[in-house]
C-alpha positions as CSV (number, residue, x, y, z in Angstrom):
1,M,32.6,193.6,84.1
2,A,35.3,192.1,86.0
3,T,38.9,192.5,84.7
4,D,42.1,190.8,85.3
5,S,44.0,193.0,87.4
6,T,47.6,190.8,87.1
7,P,50.3,192.8,85.7
8,R,51.4,191.1,82.2
9,I,54.8,190.8,81.3
10,P,55.5,192.3,77.7
11,N,58.0,190.1,75.8
12,R,60.6,190.4,73.4
13,A,62.6,187.8,71.3
14,N,65.3,188.5,68.7
15,S,65.4,186.1,66.0
16,R,68.1,185.9,63.5
17,R,68.3,184.1,60.5
18,S,71.6,183.0,60.5
19,S,71.1,180.5,63.6
20,N,67.5,180.5,63.9
21,L,68.0,180.7,67.7
22,I,65.4,182.4,69.9
23,H,66.9,185.0,72.5
24,P,65.0,185.9,75.4
25,V,65.3,189.5,76.4
26,D,64.7,190.9,80.2
27,V,62.3,193.5,80.6
28,E,62.0,195.8,83.0
29,T,58.5,197.3,83.7
30,P,58.0,200.6,85.5
31,P,55.6,201.0,88.0
32,V,51.7,201.4,86.6
33,G,50.6,205.0,86.0
34,T,53.9,206.2,84.7
35,P,54.6,207.4,81.5
36,S,58.3,206.0,81.1
37,P,58.9,203.9,78.5
38,I,59.5,200.1,79.0
39,I,63.1,199.5,78.6
40,Y,64.7,196.2,77.4
41,R,68.1,195.1,77.8
42,E,69.5,191.6,76.6
43,I,70.4,189.1,79.4
44,K,73.5,187.6,80.2
45,H,72.6,184.0,79.1
46,F,72.5,184.9,75.3
47,K,74.9,187.8,75.3
48,K,76.5,188.7,71.9
49,W,80.2,188.7,72.3
50,I,82.6,190.7,70.0
51,P,84.9,187.4,68.2
52,W,88.7,188.7,68.5
53,L,90.0,185.2,69.6
54,I,89.3,183.3,66.0
55,P,90.7,186.3,64.0
56,A,93.4,186.1,66.8
57,F,93.9,182.4,65.7
58,I,93.7,183.0,61.9
59,V,96.6,185.6,62.3
60,A,98.9,183.0,64.4
61,N,98.7,180.4,61.8
62,T,99.2,182.8,58.8
63,V,102.3,184.2,60.7
64,M,103.8,180.8,61.8
65,F,103.4,179.7,58.3
66,I,105.7,182.9,56.9
67,I,108.1,181.7,59.6
68,T,108.2,178.3,58.2
69,M,108.7,179.8,55.0
70,Y,111.7,181.8,56.0
71,V,113.4,178.7,57.9
72,N,112.7,176.4,54.9
73,N,114.7,179.0,52.3
74,C,114.2,176.9,49.2
75,P,117.0,178.4,46.9
76,K,119.6,177.3,49.7
77,N,118.5,173.6,50.1
78,S,116.6,172.9,46.9
79,V,117.8,172.5,43.2
80,S,114.9,174.2,42.1
81,C,112.0,176.3,43.3
82,I,108.6,177.6,42.4
83,A,108.1,181.5,42.4
84,D,112.0,182.4,43.0
85,F,111.1,186.2,43.0
86,L,110.2,185.5,46.5
87,G,113.6,184.7,47.4
88,R,114.1,182.2,50.5
89,F,109.9,182.3,50.9
90,S,109.8,180.6,47.5
91,F,108.1,177.0,47.7
92,Q,109.2,174.0,46.8
93,P,108.7,172.2,43.6
94,F,105.2,171.1,42.7
95,K,106.6,167.6,42.5
96,E,107.7,167.5,46.2
97,N,105.0,169.8,47.4
98,P,101.6,170.2,45.3
99,L,100.4,172.6,47.9
100,L,102.8,175.2,47.4
101,G,104.9,175.3,50.8
102,P,107.8,173.8,52.4
103,S,109.7,170.4,52.5
104,S,108.6,167.9,54.9
105,A,112.2,168.2,56.6
106,T,111.3,172.0,57.2
107,L,107.9,171.0,58.8
108,Q,109.4,168.2,61.2
109,K,111.8,170.9,62.5
110,M,108.7,173.6,63.1
111,G,107.0,170.9,65.1
112,A,105.2,168.6,62.6
113,L,103.5,165.5,64.1
114,D,106.1,162.7,63.8
115,V,104.9,159.8,65.9
116,K,108.6,158.6,66.4
117,K,110.0,161.9,67.8
118,V,106.6,161.7,70.4
119,I,107.7,158.3,71.4
120,D,111.0,157.8,71.3
121,G,112.4,161.6,71.7
122,H,109.5,162.3,74.4
123,Q,108.5,165.3,71.9
124,G,104.6,165.2,73.3
125,W,104.2,168.8,72.3
126,R,104.1,168.2,69.1
127,L,100.4,166.9,69.0
128,I,99.7,170.5,69.9
129,T,102.4,172.5,67.7
130,C,101.4,170.7,64.3
131,N,98.0,172.3,64.6
132,W,99.7,175.6,63.9
133,L,101.6,174.6,60.9
134,H,100.3,174.0,57.3
135,G,101.6,172.1,54.5
136,G,101.4,174.9,51.9
137,V,99.3,178.2,50.6
138,F,96.2,176.0,49.5
139,H,96.1,174.0,52.9
140,L,96.1,177.4,54.9
141,L,93.7,179.3,52.7
142,A,91.0,176.1,53.0
143,N,91.6,176.0,56.6
144,M,91.5,179.8,57.4
145,L,88.3,180.4,55.4
146,G,86.4,177.5,57.1
147,L,87.7,178.8,60.5
148,L,86.5,182.2,59.5
149,V,83.2,181.1,58.5
150,I,82.4,178.8,61.3
151,G,84.7,180.1,64.3
152,I,83.5,183.7,64.1
153,R,79.5,182.5,64.2
154,L,80.4,180.1,67.5
155,E,82.5,183.0,69.4
156,R,80.1,185.3,68.7
157,E,77.5,183.2,70.3
158,F,79.4,181.6,73.2
159,G,82.6,183.7,73.9
160,F,86.3,183.2,73.4
161,I,86.8,181.1,76.8
162,R,84.5,178.2,75.6
163,V,85.4,178.7,71.7
164,G,89.3,178.6,72.5
165,L,88.9,175.7,74.7
166,L,86.8,174.0,72.2
167,Y,89.3,174.7,69.4
168,I,92.6,173.6,71.3
169,I,91.1,170.3,72.8
170,S,89.7,169.3,69.6
171,G,93.4,170.0,67.8
172,F,94.7,167.8,70.5
173,G,92.1,164.8,70.1
174,G,92.7,165.0,66.1
175,S,96.9,164.8,66.6
176,L,96.1,161.9,69.0
177,M,94.0,160.0,66.8
178,S,95.9,160.5,63.6
179,A,99.4,159.6,65.5
180,L,97.5,156.2,66.6
181,F,96.7,155.4,63.0
182,L,99.2,157.0,61.0
183,Q,102.6,156.4,62.4
184,S,104.7,156.6,59.1
185,N,104.1,159.9,57.9
186,I,104.2,163.7,59.5
187,S,101.3,165.7,59.9
188,V,100.1,169.2,60.4
189,G,97.3,171.4,60.0
190,A,94.2,173.1,61.7
191,S,91.8,170.5,60.3
192,G,91.3,168.5,63.4
193,A,90.4,171.9,65.6
194,L,88.3,172.9,62.5
195,F,86.4,169.8,62.6
196,G,85.8,169.9,66.4
197,L,84.3,173.1,66.0
198,L,81.9,171.5,63.2
199,G,81.3,168.9,65.9
200,G,80.5,171.3,68.6
201,M,77.9,173.0,66.2
202,L,76.4,169.8,66.0
203,S,76.0,168.7,69.6
204,E,75.2,172.5,70.5
205,L,71.8,171.8,68.0
206,I,71.2,169.0,69.8
207,T,71.2,169.8,73.4
208,N,69.8,173.0,72.8
209,W,67.3,171.5,70.5
210,T,64.0,173.3,71.8
211,I,65.3,176.9,71.6
212,Y,65.9,176.2,68.0
213,A,63.3,177.2,64.9
214,N,63.8,175.1,61.6
215,K,65.7,172.8,63.7
216,V,65.3,169.7,61.3
217,A,66.4,171.8,58.1
218,A,69.5,173.2,60.4
219,F,70.1,169.6,61.7
220,V,70.1,168.3,58.1
221,T,72.3,170.8,56.5
222,L,75.2,170.6,59.0
223,L,75.0,166.6,58.7
224,V,75.7,167.6,54.8
225,I,78.3,169.8,55.4
226,I,80.0,167.5,57.9
227,A,79.8,164.6,55.3
228,I,81.2,166.4,52.6
229,N,84.2,167.6,54.2
230,L,84.8,163.5,55.9
231,A,84.3,162.3,52.6
232,V,87.0,164.5,51.0
233,G,89.1,163.3,53.6
234,I,89.3,159.8,52.0
235,L,91.5,161.6,49.1
236,P,95.7,160.7,49.4
237,H,97.9,162.9,51.4
238,V,94.6,164.2,53.6
239,D,94.8,163.1,56.9
240,N,91.3,162.1,57.4
241,F,92.1,160.5,61.0
242,A,93.1,164.1,62.2
243,H,89.6,165.1,60.7
244,I,87.7,162.1,62.8
245,G,89.5,162.7,65.7
246,G,89.0,166.2,66.0
247,F,85.0,165.9,65.2
248,L,84.4,163.2,67.9
249,T,86.2,165.5,70.2
250,G,84.6,168.7,69.5
251,F,81.3,166.7,69.2
252,L,81.6,165.5,73.1
253,L,82.9,168.9,74.4
254,G,80.1,170.8,72.7
255,F,77.6,169.1,75.2
256,V,79.6,170.1,78.0
257,F,80.7,173.8,76.9
258,L,77.8,174.9,74.6
259,I,74.7,174.0,76.5
260,R,72.0,176.7,77.2
261,P,69.5,177.0,80.0
262,Q,65.9,176.6,79.1
263,F,63.8,179.7,77.9
264,G,61.1,179.0,80.8
265,W,64.0,179.3,83.3
266,V,65.7,182.2,81.8
267,S,61.7,183.6,81.6
268,Q,61.5,183.0,85.3
269,R,64.9,184.4,86.4
270,Y,64.9,187.7,84.9
271,A,61.1,188.5,85.9
272,P,60.7,191.5,87.5
273,P,59.6,191.2,91.5
274,G,56.1,190.8,91.8
275,Y,55.6,188.6,88.7
276,P,54.2,185.1,89.5
277,S,56.8,182.3,88.5
278,S,56.7,178.3,88.1
279,A,59.6,176.2,89.2
280,N,61.5,175.5,85.8
281,P,64.6,173.7,86.0
282,K,67.6,175.1,84.5
283,F,68.2,172.3,82.3
284,K,66.4,169.6,80.9
285,K,67.2,166.1,81.9
286,Y,68.4,164.7,78.9
287,Q,70.7,167.9,78.7
288,C,72.1,166.7,82.0
289,I,72.6,163.3,81.1
290,L,74.5,164.3,77.8
291,W,76.8,166.7,79.9
292,I,77.7,163.9,82.2
293,V,78.2,161.3,79.4
294,S,80.1,163.0,77.0
295,L,82.2,164.4,79.8
296,I,83.4,160.7,81.1
297,L,83.7,159.6,77.2
298,L,85.7,162.8,76.6
299,I,88.2,162.3,79.7
300,V,88.5,158.4,79.3
301,G,89.0,158.3,75.3
302,L,91.8,160.8,75.6
303,T,93.4,159.4,78.6
304,L,93.2,155.9,77.1
305,G,94.3,157.4,73.9
306,L,97.5,159.3,75.1
307,V,98.4,156.1,77.0
308,M,98.4,153.8,74.0
309,L,100.3,156.3,72.2
310,L,102.9,156.8,74.9
311,R,103.0,152.6,75.0
312,G,104.1,152.5,70.9
313,V,100.8,151.1,70.3
314,D,99.5,150.7,66.2
315,A,95.8,151.0,66.0
316,N,96.0,149.6,62.9
317,D,96.9,146.2,64.2
318,H,93.2,146.2,66.3
319,C,91.3,147.2,63.3
320,S,92.3,145.8,59.8
321,W,89.7,148.0,58.0
322,C,90.3,151.3,59.7
323,H,93.3,152.8,57.2
324,Y,90.2,153.4,54.3
325,L,88.6,155.8,56.8
326,S,91.6,158.1,55.6
327,C,92.5,156.9,52.2
328,V,90.5,154.8,49.9
329,P,92.8,153.3,46.7
330,T,91.6,153.6,43.2
331,S,92.7,153.4,39.9
332,R,93.5,156.9,39.6
333,W,95.7,157.1,43.0
334,S,97.7,155.0,45.3
335,C,97.2,155.4,49.1
336,N,101.2,154.5,49.5
337,T,102.5,157.3,51.1
338,E,105.6,155.7,52.7
339,P,108.6,158.4,53.5
340,A,110.9,158.8,50.7
341,Y,114.3,156.7,51.0
342,C,117.2,156.8,48.9
343,S,120.7,156.0,48.2
344,S,123.2,158.6,46.6
345,T,126.7,158.7,45.1
346,Q,128.5,161.7,44.5
347,L,131.6,161.9,42.1
348,G,132.5,165.4,41.6
349,S,129.9,167.3,40.4
350,Q,128.0,164.1,39.4
351,V,125.2,162.9,42.0
352,N,123.2,159.8,41.3
353,V,119.8,159.6,43.5
354,T,118.2,155.9,43.6
355,C,114.9,155.5,45.1
356,S,114.7,152.7,47.6
357,T,111.3,152.0,47.1
358,S,111.0,152.0,43.2
359,G,114.6,151.5,42.2
360,K,114.5,154.5,40.1
361,T,117.9,156.2,39.5
362,T,118.6,159.6,38.1
363,T,122.1,161.4,37.8
364,Y,122.2,165.2,38.4
365,F,125.1,167.6,38.0
366,L,125.1,169.7,41.3
367,P,128.3,171.2,42.4
368,G,128.8,171.3,46.3
369,A,125.5,169.3,46.8
370,R,124.4,169.7,50.6
371,S,122.5,166.8,52.3
372,S,119.3,168.7,52.4
373,Q,119.5,169.1,48.8
374,I,120.0,165.6,48.0
375,Q,116.9,164.7,50.8
376,N,114.9,166.7,48.7
377,L,115.8,165.4,45.2
378,C,115.2,162.1,47.0
379,S,111.4,163.0,47.7
380,Q,111.1,164.2,43.9
381,Q,112.7,161.4,42.7
382,C,110.2,158.8,45.0
383,S,107.2,161.0,44.2
């Protein structure tokens, strides 16, 4: 009986439930007749990275919040504080900042996104620095928990360089869109960068569709998670434009940074010498098309947005309904988040503060009142 003498390539694949991704593994086959065992080693295209950059980002955000609270020094600059036992790290009153954090004036000083300062003061660096500041403890915890869950998984799969660039560029894209639509308020937070990671996860699933198991379930689950997070953004005092801008930027970047080679090409490239091979392209045509289109859209979009911002364009003038993407007014809340402006008069220890928006006047007894204390009283008066 004739037998097939062509040597076979042993195959092994690691399938992990967390990502449902099939990882081909290189195989080295010893010469026929030797008793040596088969040696397996993982190929570089599916290498597992040790995540360290995302934990470093979490530490950096936390340290920046601590520094911000130190600079804020609530006991010195406000009439009342929350958690007085923390000293200068105590929080602004709930009426002024319900997130347990610093004042708006402190956030501005530390580098919050303020469109007027970006345009008139030529402080474009605020488009980056605002991503490392947070409005309060609740804000910081929510973002860092999301970053820990999403960022660690991506860095383990794709390494610190690609995930780091995805995070920073997405944060910039979120800040840019926020600046174009929300020009009367300051904005802080890593939400834009975080949504960029979510967008990158979605495009990575699409462009690497053929190497996923249970792909439809993973796709639907990811869409639901993204939809819920974007829906939360229609609440007042939440910058949903930063979320949307970061998500769109990360979605396009995912097609560029997170592309994987075909399984057949990997198996062919790492097969031992002497084994038959077929001419498999490294990437499928749809992957290459998505790569080119996404790169063009990304460069054009960020460039156009930056030019519009520096020219002082208000995107709401060209889109009358877009403000509903960030806040939908209801009978329970208002979307009016204009900055607080007050007039004040001082007679001895008596300070009268009148909110310019509501016309409400309140009298405070405050010996030696500082301007920062009066501004904080104004924020409470108009909130």
